[in-house]
N, C-alpha and C positions, 0 to 999 in steps of 0.2 A: 535841751531846756524843757521843763514841764510847765506848760501854760495853764493847766487846770488848777494850779495852786496860786494863781494870781487873782486877787480880788480888785476890781476896778469900778469906780463910779465916776461921775462927771468931774470931780475935783481931785481925787486921790487914787493912788495905786498902792496896794499893800501886798508885799511878798510874804508868803508863808515862811515863818522863821525856821521851820524844820528843813526847808530846802536851802536856806542861806547858811546854816551852820554845818556845812560839810567839812570834814577834816581834809587838810591838804595832804596829798599822797606823799609818803615817805619812802626812803630807800636806804640800804646799807652798802657801804663800800668795803670790799674784801680784796686784800693784796695776797697774791699767791707766791709761793716759793719758786725759785728758779736757780739755774746753775751759773748765772752771770752777774747778778746784782749783789753787792757786798752789804753787810750790815750797815755800814756807814752811809752808803748811798740810799738805802731804804729809809733810814732814820732822817737823813738830810732832806729827802723829798717830802716825807710826811711833815716835817717841821716847816718847810717852805710853803706848802700848799694847804694843809689843813689848819683852819683858824683855831687858835688856842692850844695847839700842839706844842709841848715843850720837849726838851732833850731827853729827860728821863722817860717819859711815856713813849716817845718815838723809838728809843732803844729797846724798851720792853716789847713793843709791837714788832720790831725787827727780829728779835729773838724768837717771838711766838711764830712769826712767819717761817723762820728756819726750822724750829723744832716741831711745830704742828702741821706745817705745810700751807697754812693760810692764817690770816688774822683779820678780824673786823676792825677797821681803822676809823670809821666814822658812820654815824647814823643821823639822818635829818631829812629836811624837805627835799623832794625829788629833784627839783630844778638845781639846787645847790649841789646835790650828789652827782648829778650829770656833769657839772662843771669840774668838780674835784676829781672825779673818776677820769675824765678826759685829760686833765692836767697831769695826773699821776702816770697815766699811760704814756703821755707824750714825753715824760722824763725817763721812760724805759722800764718802768715797773711792770711786772706781769700781773694783770688784773683779772679777777673773776668778773663775769657779766654783772652789771648793776642789778642788785637784788631788791625789788620793790616789796615793801611790807605794808 
């Protein structure tokens, strides 16, 4: 914490707005191709864990994982990314390390 940017007097404390307006760290989740997960399993896991994921998108991502070797399946706040990454990994998907952006 940077204390030099805090202005204080007897009745008020004001924080410098430049310090308050920091962007929350983000990350991307990448699923890797492997020899044991089926298209259906990858699609089902994505649908079950990633909010807003539908059948059409999950199947497109499963095909991308197979044909390209990997697919970015979600990008967003780091804390949520850590949860989804761990849940996908616990379902048996092969995951790239969480990629902070």
